[in-house]
C-alpha positions in Angstrom: 7.0 10.4 -32.8 7.2 13.7 -34.8 4.6 16.2 -34.4 2.7 17.0 -37.9 3.5 20.2 -39.3 0.3 22.3 -39.1 -1.2 23.3 -42.6 1.8 21.2 -44.2 2.5 18.3 -45.8 4.2 16.8 -42.6 7.2 17.5 -40.5 10.6 19.2 -42.0 13.9 17.9 -40.6 14.2 21.7 -39.9 11.3 22.2 -37.9 8.2 23.9 -38.8 8.1 25.7 -42.1 5.2 26.7 -45.0 3.3 23.8 -46.1 3.4 22.3 -49.7 -0.2 24.2 -50.1 0.8 27.5 -48.9 3.7 27.5 -51.4 1.3 26.6 -54.1 -1.1 29.4 -53.2 1.6 31.7 -52.8 2.3 31.5 -56.7 -1.2 31.0 -57.9 -3.3 33.0 -55.6 -0.2 5.1 -38.5 1.0 2.9 -37.6 -2.6 1.3 -38.1 -3.3 -1.5 -35.7 -3.2 -5.2 -36.1 -4.2 -6.5 -39.5 -4.6 -3.7 -43.3 -5.0 -3.8 -50.7 -6.8 -3.1 -58.1 -8.4 -5.7 -60.0 -7.9 -9.2 -60.6 -4.6 -8.9 -62.1 -4.2 -7.3 -65.4 -4.0 -9.9 -67.9 -1.7 -9.2 -70.8 -0.7 -5.8 -69.3 1.9 -6.6 -66.6 5.5 -6.7 -67.9 8.2 -9.2 -66.7 8.9 -9.4 -63.2 11.6 -7.4 -61.6 14.3 -8.0 -59.0 13.7 -6.4 -55.8 15.9 -3.2 -55.6 16.5 -2.9 -59.3 15.2 0.2 -60.7 14.6 3.8 -60.1 15.4 5.0 -56.7 13.8 8.5 -56.5 13.7 9.3 -60.6 11.9 12.9 -60.5 9.1 12.5 -63.5 8.3 16.3 -63.4 10.4 19.7 -63.0 13.1 19.1 -65.0 12.7 21.6 -67.9 13.0 19.5 -70.7 11.6 16.3 -69.2 8.6 14.3 -70.9 6.1 16.0 -68.4 7.1 19.5 -69.7 6.8 18.2 -73.3 3.1 17.4 -72.5 2.6 20.9 -70.7 3.1 20.0 -67.3 6.2 21.6 -65.6 5.3 20.3 -62.0 2.7 18.8 -59.9 2.1 16.2 -57.3 0.5 13.0 -56.5 1.0 11.5 -60.0 -1.6 8.8 -59.2 -1.0 5.9 -61.9 -3.8 3.8 -63.3 -4.3 1.1 -65.9 -6.2 2.0 -69.0 -7.5 -1.5 -70.3 -9.3 -0.2 -73.5 -6.0 0.4 -75.1 -3.4 -1.2 -72.8 -1.9 1.8 -71.6 -1.3 3.7 -68.4 -2.6 7.3 -66.9 -1.3 9.3 -64.2 -3.7 11.8 -62.5 -2.0 14.8 -60.7 -2.9 17.2 -57.9 -2.6 21.1 -58.3 -0.1 21.6 -61.3 1.7 24.3 -63.0 3.1 24.5 -66.7 6.5 25.8 -65.3 9.3 24.1 -63.3 9.3 27.0 -61.0 6.7 28.7 -59.0 5.7 32.2 -58.8 3.9 33.2 -62.2 0.1 32.8 -61.7 -0.2 32.5 -65.3 1.5 29.1 -65.3 -1.2 27.5 -63.0 -3.0 24.9 -65.0 -5.2 23.5 -61.8 -6.6 20.0 -60.5 -6.6 17.4 -61.4 -4.5 17.0 -64.4 -3.6 13.9 -66.4 -0.7 12.6 -68.4 -0.5 9.2 -70.2 2.0 6.6 -71.0 1.7 4.2 -74.1 4.4 1.5 -72.1 5.5 1.2 -68.7 8.5 -0.6 -67.8 8.0 -2.5 -64.7 11.6 -3.6 -64.2 12.5 0.0 -63.6 15.2 -0.2 -66.2 13.9 2.8 -67.9 11.8 5.5 -65.7 8.1 6.4 -66.7 7.9 8.9 -69.7 4.9 10.3 -70.5 3.6 10.0 -74.1 0.6 12.3 -74.2 -1.6 14.7 -72.1 -5.3 15.3 -71.4 -7.3 16.7 -72.6 -5.2 17.9 -75.8 -2.0 16.4 -77.0 1.1 18.3 -75.7 -1.1 20.6 -73.5 -2.3 19.1 -70.0 -5.3 20.9 -68.8 -7.5 21.0 -65.8 -9.8 17.9 -66.2 -12.8 19.0 -64.3 -14.9 22.2 -65.5 -15.0 24.1 -62.0 -13.2 27.6 -60.6 -11.2 27.9 -57.8 -11.7 30.0 -55.0 -15.5 30.1 -55.9 -18.7 28.3 -54.8 -19.5 26.0 -57.5 -22.6 24.7 -56.1 -21.2 22.0 -54.3 -21.8 23.8 -50.8 -19.2 26.2 -50.1 -16.0 27.7 -51.8 -13.8 25.3 -53.5 -9.9 26.2 -53.3 -9.2 23.0 -55.4 -10.5 19.6 -56.3 -7.7 17.0 -55.4 -7.8 13.7 -56.7 -7.5 10.6 -54.5 -7.6 7.7 -57.1 -8.7 6.7 -60.5 -9.7 3.6 -62.0 -11.1 2.4 -65.7 -13.5 -0.5 -66.1 -16.5 -1.1 -68.7 -15.3 1.5 -70.8 -15.6 4.5 -68.5 -12.9 6.2 -66.4 -13.6 7.3 -62.5 -11.9 9.8 -60.4 -12.7 9.8 -56.7 -11.7 13.5 -55.4 -12.1 15.7 -52.4 -13.2 19.4 -52.6 -11.0 21.4 -50.4 -12.2 24.7 -48.7 -9.0 25.4 -46.7 -5.6 23.6 -46.2 -5.3 24.9 -42.5 -8.7 24.0 -40.9 -8.8 24.3 -36.9 -7.9 21.2 -34.8 -10.4 18.4 -35.3 -11.8 19.8 -38.7 -10.8 18.0 -42.0 -11.3 21.3 -44.0 -13.2 19.9 -47.0 -16.4 20.9 -48.6 -17.4 17.4 -49.7 -16.0 14.3 -51.8 -17.5 13.0 -55.1 -16.7 10.7 -58.0 -16.4 12.1 -61.6 -16.7 9.9 -64.4 -15.4 10.0 -68.2 -16.9 8.0 -71.2 -14.3 9.0 -73.7 -11.5 7.9 -71.5 -10.1 11.5 -69.8 -11.2 13.9 -72.5 -14.9 15.3 -71.0 -15.8 14.7 -67.4 -19.3 14.6 -65.8 -19.8 14.8 -62.0 -22.0 12.1 -60.1 -24.9 14.1 -58.7 -24.6 12.9 -55.0 -21.5 14.0 -52.6 -20.5 12.8 -49.6 -20.6 15.7 -47.1 -17.5 17.2 -45.5 -16.9 19.8 -42.8 -18.4 22.6 -44.6 -21.6 20.6 -45.5 -22.4 18.7 -42.3 -20.0 15.7 -42.7 -16.7 16.8 -40.6 -14.4 14.0 -40.5 -16.2 11.7 -42.5 -14.3 8.3 -43.4 -15.7 8.7 -46.9 -13.3 11.8 -47.7 -10.3 10.0 -49.3 -10.9 6.8 -51.3 -8.5 4.2 -52.8 -9.8 1.7 -55.4 -8.6 -1.7 -54.4 -10.0 -3.0 -58.0 -12.1 -5.7 -59.4 -11.5 -8.7 -57.5 -11.8 -12.3 -59.2 -15.2 -12.4 -57.5 -16.3 -9.6 -59.7 -16.8 -7.0 -56.9 -15.2 -3.4 -57.0 -13.4 -3.1 -53.8 -13.0 0.5 -52.0 -11.1 1.8 -49.3 -11.8 5.0 -47.6 -10.7 7.3 -44.4 -11.1 10.8 -43.4 -9.8 13.5 -45.4 -6.2 14.4 -44.7 -4.8 16.1 -47.6 -3.0 18.9 -45.6 -1.6 16.2 -43.2 -2.9 18.4 -40.1 -5.9 16.7 -39.0 -5.6 16.1 -35.7 -8.4 13.6 -35.5 -7.6 11.6 -38.4 -6.7 8.4 -36.1 -5.7 6.4 -39.1 -9.1 4.7 -39.4 -9.7 3.0 -42.5 -13.0 1.5 -43.7 -13.9 -1.1 -46.7 -17.0 -1.5 -48.8 -17.9 -3.0 -52.2 -20.2 -2.4 -55.1 -21.0 -4.5 -58.4 -19.4 -2.9 -61.5 -23.0 -2.3 -62.8 -24.0 -0.4 -59.5 -21.0 1.8 -59.5 -21.5 2.5 -63.3 -24.9 3.9 -62.4 -24.1 5.8 -59.4 -26.4 3.3 -57.2 -24.3 4.6 -53.9 -27.3 3.1 -51.8 -26.6 -0.6 -52.9 -22.9 -0.5 -51.3 -22.3 -3.3 -49.3 -20.2 -2.7 -46.0 -17.5 -5.0 -44.3 -18.7 -4.6 -40.8 -18.6 -6.4 -37.5 -22.2 -7.4 -36.8 -23.2 -9.3 -33.3 -19.1 -9.9 -32.9 -18.7 -11.3 -36.4 -17.2 -9.8 -39.5 -19.5 -9.8 -42.6 -20.6 -8.2 -45.7 -23.8 -6.3 -45.3 -25.9 -3.2 -46.2 -27.8 -3.2 -42.8 -25.0 -1.6 -41.0 -22.0 1.1 -41.5 -18.7 -0.2 -42.2 -16.3 -1.1 -39.3 -13.2 0.6 -39.4 -10.2 -2.0 -40.1 -7.7 -1.1 -37.6 -7.8 0.6 -34.3 -6.8 4.4 -34.1 -3.3 4.8 -34.8 -1.5 7.5 -36.3 -2.4 10.4 -38.5 -2.3 9.2 -42.1 -2.0 11.3 -45.2 -2.3 9.8 -48.9 -3.0 6.2 -49.1 -3.4 3.6 -51.9 -4.6 -0.1 -52.1 -4.0 -2.4 -55.1 -4.4 -6.1 -56.4 -1.1 -7.0 -57.5 -1.0 -10.5 -58.9 -3.6 -11.5 -56.4 -2.0 -9.9 -53.3 -3.8 -6.8 -51.9 -0.9 -4.2 -51.4 -1.2 -0.9 -49.4 0.8 2.0 -48.8 0.5 5.2 -47.0 2.1 8.2 -45.9 2.4 7.9 -41.9 2.5 11.7 -40.7 3.6 10.7 -37.4 6.3 8.7 -38.3 7.3 10.8 -41.3 7.6 7.9 -43.6 5.8 6.0 -46.1 4.8 2.3 -45.2 3.5 -0.7 -46.8 1.4 -3.7 -46.0 -0.2 -6.9 -47.6 -2.8 -9.1 -47.6 -4.1 -12.3 -49.3 -7.8 -11.0 -49.6 -9.3 -7.2 -49.5 -11.1 -7.9 -46.3 -7.9 -8.3 -44.2 -5.1 -10.7 -43.2 -2.8 -7.5 -42.9 0.9 -8.0 -42.5 2.8 -5.7 -40.2 3.5 -2.3 -41.5 7.1 -2.0 -43.1 8.9 1.5 -43.3 10.1 2.0 -46.9 11.0 5.4 -47.8 11.6 8.1 -44.9 11.6 11.9 -44.4 15.0 11.7 -42.4 16.8 9.4 -40.3 15.2 10.2 -37.0 14.3 6.8 -35.9 16.3 3.5 -36.1 13.7 1.8 -38.2 14.6 4.6 -40.9 18.2 3.9 -40.8 19.5 2.3 -44.2 16.0 3.5 -46.0 16.0 5.6 -49.1 15.6 9.1 -47.8 13.5 11.9 -49.4 12.9 15.1 -47.4 9.5 16.8 -47.3 7.8 13.6 -48.8 4.1 12.6 -48.8 1.9 10.3 -51.1 3.2 7.0 -52.1 0.9 5.4 -54.8 1.2 2.1 -55.9 1.6 1.5 -59.6 -0.8 -1.3 -60.8 1.6 -2.4 -62.9 4.2 -3.3 -60.7 6.4 -6.1 -61.3 5.0 -8.3 -58.6 3.7 -8.0 -55.0 7.2 -8.4 -53.8 8.4 -5.7 -56.2 6.3 -2.5 -56.4 6.7 0.5 -58.2 5.6 3.7 -55.7 4.9 7.3 -57.0 6.1 9.6 -54.4 5.5 13.3 -53.8 8.0 16.1 -52.7 7.3 19.7 -51.6 10.3 21.7 -51.7 10.4 22.8 -47.7 11.3 26.2 -46.3 11.6 29.4 -48.6 12.1 27.4 -51.8 11.0 28.9 -55.0 10.4 25.7 -56.9 7.2 23.8 -56.3 6.3 20.2 -55.8 7.2 17.1 -57.9 6.8 13.2 -57.8 9.5 10.7 -58.2 9.4 6.8 -59.1 10.8 4.1 -56.6 11.0 0.5 -57.8 11.8 -3.0 -56.0 10.1 -2.1 -52.8 9.1 -5.1 -51.1 6.2 -4.9 -48.9 
């Protein structure tokens, strides 16, 4: 196995180099063990199914100068986390630290994080790549959604370098973003580098945002290595519950204690809307049996495995699909399950950073990759669209970007 790049977004084919985060600041100042999945389907929203292997195979969605992202004020950014907007049957994409220009170096082009672009119609066949139609909070002018200052203590317990989105979901007329407040991208071994994690919501579909009052502590506020650092919204199941997966914060990809542990909990929609976090129900082992309970902490779904970076779980037409960046394997992998609780398939390598292992041979290759977010409008559970991030690597002037891959069979 390869060694994670300290402070970086994973190992590079040419060895150690600057991290994707250090590149940003220069311009602006698991194989999980046995068994590891949005809503009960998107009625009326999912386009016709696409054939596997058909569609985009690494189409860049920003950093191209005259592309649809730049027309909305975003020159470059990473993550591009997709979510469905049921109130108007459109799609949103939430980016991390972003710039207005396609190249890095001018601090005046820095926007912040999180940033959102929207799309009127998504083509799940992949025949047409994602094209952004408008931006938040102002058409043609992408801007930082949350009201906070970078490099300052904004009242969450310590200095924040950034607030990085981990996932976004809309239901019941409200939009939610779960985020991590980052203190440092290069913490000492065994520390996660976060201030805390939180959930912010918007009652005008992304224009203005309010932070819930409760925050899950990070290492700067007494909760180092908390499994509540990084969330993915599995979605609202047919049973009416909102299912949430979470793990340790590992946004810098150098968390030596990450271990790939993932936990599962759920809320009623009303409790989540009200921020009634104490009503969380946990999927846990009690007296040797798995059960839903509020009398025990969640039990990790898998045995400790590789370091995992960003991950994504979505219900695609009744099948729970998962993707994650395996830092040690230097690849994006996928799994599926018939239920949110489990019955997970073996991991499948989908997109690789290089061809270092036989399991990587013949796979799409993208150097310096990370992320890998499942599009909730994917054609089917056997033909996923993934949004994958890339940082530019050693001594490259341009910042990071996101790319679209279709026809992924998990």
